[in-house]
C-alpha positions in Angstrom: 39.7 -81.6 -146.8 42.1 -79.0 -146.3 42.0 -75.0 -146.9 43.6 -73.8 -149.4 44.5 -70.2 -148.3 46.8 -69.7 -145.1 45.7 -67.8 -142.4 45.2 -64.0 -143.3 49.4 -62.8 -142.4 47.8 -59.4 -140.2 51.6 -58.9 -139.3 53.0 -58.2 -142.6 52.7 -54.9 -144.4 49.2 -53.1 -145.0 48.9 -51.0 -147.8 45.9 -48.3 -147.2 44.1 -48.7 -150.2 41.2 -46.5 -149.5 40.0 -45.0 -146.4 37.3 -42.4 -146.4 35.2 -40.7 -143.0 30.8 -40.7 -142.4 28.8 -39.5 -140.2 29.5 -42.5 -138.0 33.4 -42.4 -138.0 36.2 -44.0 -140.7 36.3 -46.6 -142.9 39.2 -48.2 -144.1 40.8 -50.7 -146.9 43.9 -52.4 -146.0 45.9 -55.2 -148.1 48.1 -57.5 -146.7 49.7 -60.0 -149.7 47.0 -62.2 -150.5 44.1 -60.5 -148.3 41.8 -57.3 -147.9 40.5 -56.2 -144.8 37.5 -54.0 -143.9 38.0 -51.6 -140.9 36.3 -49.5 -139.2 37.3 -46.7 -136.4 40.6 -47.4 -134.6 41.5 -50.9 -136.6 38.7 -52.8 -135.6 38.5 -55.7 -138.3 34.8 -55.7 -139.7 35.8 -58.2 -142.5 38.6 -60.2 -144.7 38.7 -61.1 -148.3 40.7 -63.4 -149.9 41.7 -61.4 -153.3 41.7 -64.4 -155.7 38.5 -65.7 -154.5 36.4 -63.2 -152.7 33.5 -65.9 -152.0 36.2 -67.6 -149.9 35.2 -67.3 -146.2 38.2 -66.8 -144.0 36.9 -67.0 -140.9 34.7 -69.2 -138.8 32.2 -66.8 -138.1 31.5 -66.5 -141.7 31.7 -70.5 -142.1 29.1 -70.9 -139.5 26.2 -68.5 -140.9 26.7 -70.5 -144.8 25.8 -73.4 -142.3 22.6 -71.3 -140.8 21.8 -71.2 -144.6 22.4 -74.4 -145.6 19.4 -75.6 -142.9 16.9 -74.1 -145.7 17.4 -77.1 -148.3 16.1 -75.1 -151.5 16.4 -71.3 -150.6 15.5 -69.0 -153.4 15.5 -65.7 -151.7 18.0 -63.6 -148.7 17.8 -61.0 -147.3 21.5 -59.7 -145.7 21.1 -57.1 -142.7 25.0 -55.4 -142.6 26.9 -56.0 -146.1 30.6 -55.6 -144.3 33.1 -56.7 -147.4 30.1 -58.7 -149.0 32.1 -62.0 -148.7 29.0 -63.8 -147.2 26.9 -62.7 -149.6 29.4 -63.7 -152.8 29.7 -66.4 -151.0 25.8 -66.9 -151.1 25.3 -65.6 -154.8 27.5 -68.7 -156.1 26.8 -71.7 -153.7 23.1 -71.0 -153.5 20.5 -71.1 -156.2 19.3 -67.7 -155.0 17.2 -65.9 -157.5 16.4 -62.9 -155.3 18.8 -61.1 -152.6 18.3 -57.7 -151.0 21.0 -56.4 -148.9 20.4 -53.1 -146.0 23.5 -51.4 -145.0 23.4 -48.5 -143.0 26.9 -46.6 -144.4 26.8 -45.3 -148.0 30.6 -46.0 -148.7 30.1 -49.6 -147.4 28.8 -51.2 -150.8 31.3 -48.9 -152.9 33.9 -49.9 -151.2 32.9 -53.7 -151.4 32.3 -53.4 -155.1 35.4 -51.6 -156.0 38.3 -53.1 -153.4 36.8 -56.3 -151.9 35.2 -58.3 -155.0 31.8 -57.8 -154.4 30.0 -58.6 -157.5 27.5 -56.1 -159.4 25.4 -59.2 -159.5 21.6 -58.4 -160.6 20.1 -60.6 -158.4 21.3 -58.4 -155.2 19.8 -55.3 -154.7 21.6 -52.8 -151.9 19.4 -50.3 -150.3 21.7 -47.9 -147.7 19.8 -47.1 -144.3 19.2 -48.2 -141.2 18.3 -51.7 -140.9 15.8 -50.9 -138.1 13.6 -48.6 -140.4 14.1 -50.0 -143.8 13.1 -53.6 -142.4 9.1 -53.1 -142.4 9.6 -52.2 -146.6 12.0 -55.3 -147.4 10.9 -58.7 -149.3 10.3 -61.5 -147.2 12.9 -63.9 -147.4 13.9 -67.6 -147.3 16.9 -67.2 -145.9 17.6 -63.2 -143.1 21.0 -62.6 -141.8 21.4 -60.2 -139.0 25.3 -58.8 -138.8 25.0 -55.2 -137.6 28.7 -54.2 -136.5 29.9 -51.1 -135.7 33.3 -49.9 -134.3 32.1 -50.3 -130.7 30.6 -54.0 -131.2 27.2 -55.5 -132.1 24.5 -52.4 -132.7 21.8 -52.2 -130.8 19.7 -54.0 -133.1 20.9 -57.2 -131.5 19.3 -56.1 -128.5 16.2 -55.2 -129.6 12.9 -57.5 -128.9 10.8 -55.5 -131.4 13.5 -55.6 -134.3 14.7 -59.5 -134.0 11.1 -60.2 -133.5 9.9 -58.9 -136.7 12.9 -60.2 -138.2 11.3 -63.6 -137.8 8.5 -62.8 -138.9 9.6 -61.7 -142.7 10.8 -65.1 -142.7 9.3 -67.2 -145.9 7.0 -70.6 -144.6 10.0 -72.9 -143.8 12.5 -70.2 -143.4 15.1 -69.4 -141.2 16.6 -66.3 -139.3 20.6 -66.5 -138.9 21.8 -63.7 -136.1 26.1 -63.1 -135.8 25.4 -62.3 -131.7 28.5 -61.7 -129.9 29.2 -64.4 -126.6 29.2 -63.5 -123.2 32.6 -64.7 -120.7 30.0 -67.8 -120.2 29.6 -68.7 -123.5 25.8 -68.1 -124.2 25.3 -65.6 -126.8 24.6 -61.8 -126.1 21.3 -61.3 -124.6 20.1 -64.9 -123.8 17.4 -64.5 -121.4 15.9 -61.9 -124.3 16.4 -64.6 -127.0 15.1 -67.4 -124.9 11.9 -65.5 -124.3 11.5 -63.8 -127.5 12.0 -67.3 -129.6 10.9 -69.0 -127.0 14.1 -71.3 -126.8 13.4 -72.6 -130.0 16.2 -72.0 -132.4 20.5 -73.8 -132.3 23.7 -72.4 -131.3 27.2 -72.6 -133.0 29.7 -71.2 -131.3 32.6 -70.2 -133.2 36.5 -69.5 -132.0 36.1 -65.5 -132.9 34.0 -65.1 -130.1 30.6 -65.1 -131.4 27.2 -67.6 -131.2 25.4 -68.0 -134.6 22.2 -68.3 -133.8 19.4 -70.2 -136.3 16.0 -69.1 -135.9 13.4 -71.1 -137.8 10.3 -69.2 -138.6 7.3 -71.0 -136.4 8.2 -73.2 -133.6 6.8 -76.1 -135.7 9.5 -76.3 -138.1 13.1 -78.3 -136.6 16.5 -78.3 -137.3 17.1 -81.2 -139.9 20.8 -82.0 -138.4 21.1 -84.6 -141.0 19.6 -82.8 -144.0 22.4 -80.0 -143.1 25.1 -82.7 -142.9 24.1 -84.3 -145.9 23.8 -80.3 -147.7 27.3 -79.2 -146.2 29.1 -82.2 -147.7 27.8 -82.2 -151.1 29.3 -78.2 -150.9 32.8 -78.6 -149.6 33.8 -79.6 -153.6 33.3 -76.4 -154.4 33.9 -74.5 -151.4 37.3 -75.5 -150.8 36.7 -76.5 -147.3 34.9 -78.4 -144.8 31.9 -77.4 -142.6 31.4 -80.5 -140.6 33.7 -79.8 -138.0 32.1 -76.9 -137.2 28.1 -78.5 -137.7 29.6 -81.0 -134.9 29.2 -78.2 -132.1 25.9 -76.7 -133.0 23.5 -77.3 -129.9 20.1 -76.5 -128.8 19.6 -73.2 -127.2 21.0 -72.3 -124.3 
């Protein structure tokens, strides 16, 4: 199965649709032909939306995070820490049988821009809270899936290397749940903070490196829980006709913790 949209044509003419300034800097929404981009700061791209289908996942790292969601055979609830353009949230709402989705986003303008310009649906299942994920996590509902994707224009937020926060994320999982972390990759291809992660999660997690220079971590709720790779492949294959692309090539590079 081949992907339908072409690669995002960043060299084409850019149209600024919105630009706002807040306590953390600048947020800009750009349009380039069939795509819209959310940028932080000095042209630091955070998210890409295919305008005709906002649930389309253009980048491998978002597709890899969807694979993390498919580790759970029947998720009913999800917690997103970091919204961005909302493409992953939109995809999970569309393709998974979720009843309850919560999102915590630091910057108040991000959800507004995602809804106004980037196609995020005002879905009754979705509840967005504005604030710092480190402070609001303890008051969040437990979930079957928790996604950590907290990036600024300087890279991953400190939460990505905060032992107590990452520990609390795992603790907020329901039994059988999965924590999916979008982690930067170091020069050696290992996730940023690999030693911390190995110690915190007892080497009991799986990694999926992607071409954008990230490593997606898939962490189960407890040490007794393992990744059903065959079940993951079957769920991805069943979903492929609705997605419009295959996830099998990415699943092929899933590896145990390094």
